[in-house]
C-alpha positions as CSV (number, residue, x, y, z in Angstrom):
1,X,135.2,-193.4,-100.5
2,X,138.9,-192.8,-100.0
3,X,138.1,-190.9,-96.7
4,X,136.1,-193.9,-95.4
5,X,139.0,-196.2,-96.1
6,X,141.3,-193.8,-94.2
7,X,138.9,-193.7,-91.3
8,X,138.6,-197.5,-91.1
9,X,142.4,-198.0,-91.4
10,X,142.9,-195.5,-88.6
11,X,140.4,-197.2,-86.3
12,X,141.9,-200.6,-87.0
13,X,145.4,-199.3,-86.4
14,X,144.4,-197.8,-83.1
15,X,143.0,-201.1,-81.9
16,X,139.5,-199.9,-81.6
17,X,136.8,-202.5,-82.1
18,X,135.0,-205.4,-80.4
19,X,138.0,-207.7,-80.3
20,X,140.9,-205.3,-79.6
21,X,141.1,-206.0,-75.9
22,X,141.0,-209.8,-76.4
23,X,143.8,-209.8,-79.0
24,X,146.3,-208.0,-76.8
25,X,149.5,-210.0,-76.6
26,X,150.7,-211.6,-73.4
27,X,153.2,-209.7,-71.2
28,X,156.8,-210.1,-72.3
29,X,158.3,-208.7,-69.1
30,X,157.3,-208.6,-65.5
31,X,156.6,-204.9,-65.7
32,X,153.9,-205.6,-68.3
33,X,151.9,-208.0,-66.0
34,X,148.6,-206.4,-65.2
35,X,148.0,-205.1,-61.6
36,X,144.9,-205.3,-59.5
37,X,144.3,-202.8,-56.7
38,X,143.5,-203.8,-53.2
39,X,139.9,-202.4,-53.7
40,X,139.4,-204.3,-56.9
41,X,140.9,-207.5,-55.3
42,X,138.5,-207.3,-52.3
43,X,135.5,-206.9,-54.6
44,X,136.6,-209.8,-56.8
45,X,137.5,-212.0,-53.8
46,X,134.0,-211.3,-52.3
47,X,132.4,-212.4,-55.6
48,X,134.7,-215.5,-55.7
49,X,136.2,-214.3,-59.0
50,X,139.9,-214.7,-58.0
51,X,142.3,-217.6,-57.3
52,X,144.9,-216.3,-54.9
53,X,148.6,-217.3,-55.0
54,X,151.1,-216.3,-52.4
55,X,154.6,-216.3,-54.0
56,X,156.6,-215.5,-50.8
57,X,158.9,-218.0,-49.1
58,X,157.7,-220.7,-46.7
59,X,158.4,-218.8,-43.5
60,X,156.4,-215.7,-44.7
61,X,153.5,-217.9,-45.9
62,X,153.3,-219.9,-42.6
63,X,153.5,-216.6,-40.6
64,X,150.4,-215.2,-42.3
65,X,148.7,-215.2,-45.7
66,X,145.5,-214.0,-47.3
67,X,142.7,-216.5,-46.5
68,X,142.4,-219.2,-49.1
69,X,145.7,-218.4,-50.8
70,X,147.7,-221.3,-52.1
71,X,151.5,-221.3,-51.6
72,X,153.6,-221.3,-54.8
73,X,157.0,-219.6,-54.1
74,X,158.2,-217.4,-56.9
75,X,161.3,-219.6,-57.2
76,X,159.4,-222.7,-58.0
77,X,156.1,-221.5,-59.5
78,X,156.9,-222.9,-62.9
79,X,156.5,-226.4,-61.5
80,X,153.0,-225.6,-60.3
81,X,151.5,-223.8,-63.4
82,X,149.5,-226.8,-64.6
83,X,147.9,-227.2,-61.2
84,X,147.2,-223.5,-60.8
85,X,145.7,-223.3,-64.3
86,X,143.4,-226.3,-63.4
87,X,142.4,-225.0,-60.0
88,X,141.8,-221.5,-61.1
89,X,139.5,-222.4,-63.9
90,X,138.0,-219.1,-65.3
91,X,138.9,-217.0,-62.3
92,X,141.6,-214.3,-62.3
93,X,144.8,-215.6,-60.8
94,X,146.1,-213.0,-58.4
95,X,149.7,-213.3,-57.3
96,X,151.1,-211.4,-54.3
97,X,154.3,-210.9,-52.4
98,X,155.7,-208.4,-49.9
99,X,157.9,-206.5,-52.3
100,X,157.9,-202.7,-52.7
101,X,156.5,-202.7,-56.2
102,X,155.2,-206.3,-56.3
103,X,158.2,-207.5,-58.2
104,X,158.1,-211.1,-57.2
105,X,154.4,-211.3,-57.8
106,X,154.8,-209.8,-61.2
107,X,157.6,-212.1,-62.1
108,X,155.6,-215.1,-61.0
109,X,152.6,-213.8,-62.9
110,X,154.8,-213.6,-66.0
111,X,155.8,-217.2,-65.6
112,X,152.1,-218.2,-65.3
113,X,151.3,-216.3,-68.5
114,X,154.1,-217.9,-70.3
115,X,152.8,-221.3,-69.2
116,X,149.3,-220.8,-70.5
117,X,147.5,-219.3,-67.6
118,X,145.2,-216.8,-69.4
119,X,144.2,-214.3,-66.7
120,X,146.8,-213.1,-64.2
121,X,147.4,-210.0,-62.2
122,X,149.7,-209.0,-59.4
123,X,148.2,-207.4,-56.3
124,X,149.3,-203.8,-55.8
125,X,150.9,-203.4,-52.4
126,X,150.8,-207.2,-51.8
127,X,150.4,-208.7,-48.3
128,X,151.6,-205.6,-46.4
129,X,148.8,-203.4,-47.9
130,X,146.3,-206.2,-47.4
131,X,147.0,-206.3,-43.7
132,X,147.3,-202.5,-43.4
133,X,143.9,-202.2,-45.0
134,X,142.3,-204.5,-42.4
135,X,142.5,-207.7,-44.4
136,X,142.2,-211.0,-42.5
137,X,145.2,-213.4,-42.3
138,X,145.5,-217.2,-41.9
139,X,148.5,-218.9,-40.5
140,X,150.0,-222.3,-41.2
141,X,150.3,-224.3,-44.3
142,X,147.6,-224.8,-46.9
143,X,148.2,-227.5,-49.5
144,X,148.1,-226.3,-53.1
């Protein structure tokens, strides 16, 4: 009986079980914000499973952005969290930027998580990798 208790305690401590993934705490720093690869993003976008948020500045967004993306600059994203949460619904919110290690996208993702947006990920490689991989681009402004 004692060995069974030890095994159960070990499994629980390791986080193994049906609800372990769901009970994971939210990110505390931008480096902890989940990432989504370009391939994963393309598949999810095709299946309409993502809500895309461009966190770059106005000039960059108007020059070209991922089709369907809304514009929510990283510097003001906190003001748009309620709207993003409502518009995204159950879809994964994918933030992107043009930074080397998606820093701005991850920082914006952290803000969204802290404001109650449940599912957020930063796009690995951001807009440059999207274009480099043959992704389409829209120009001009799109209202959030």
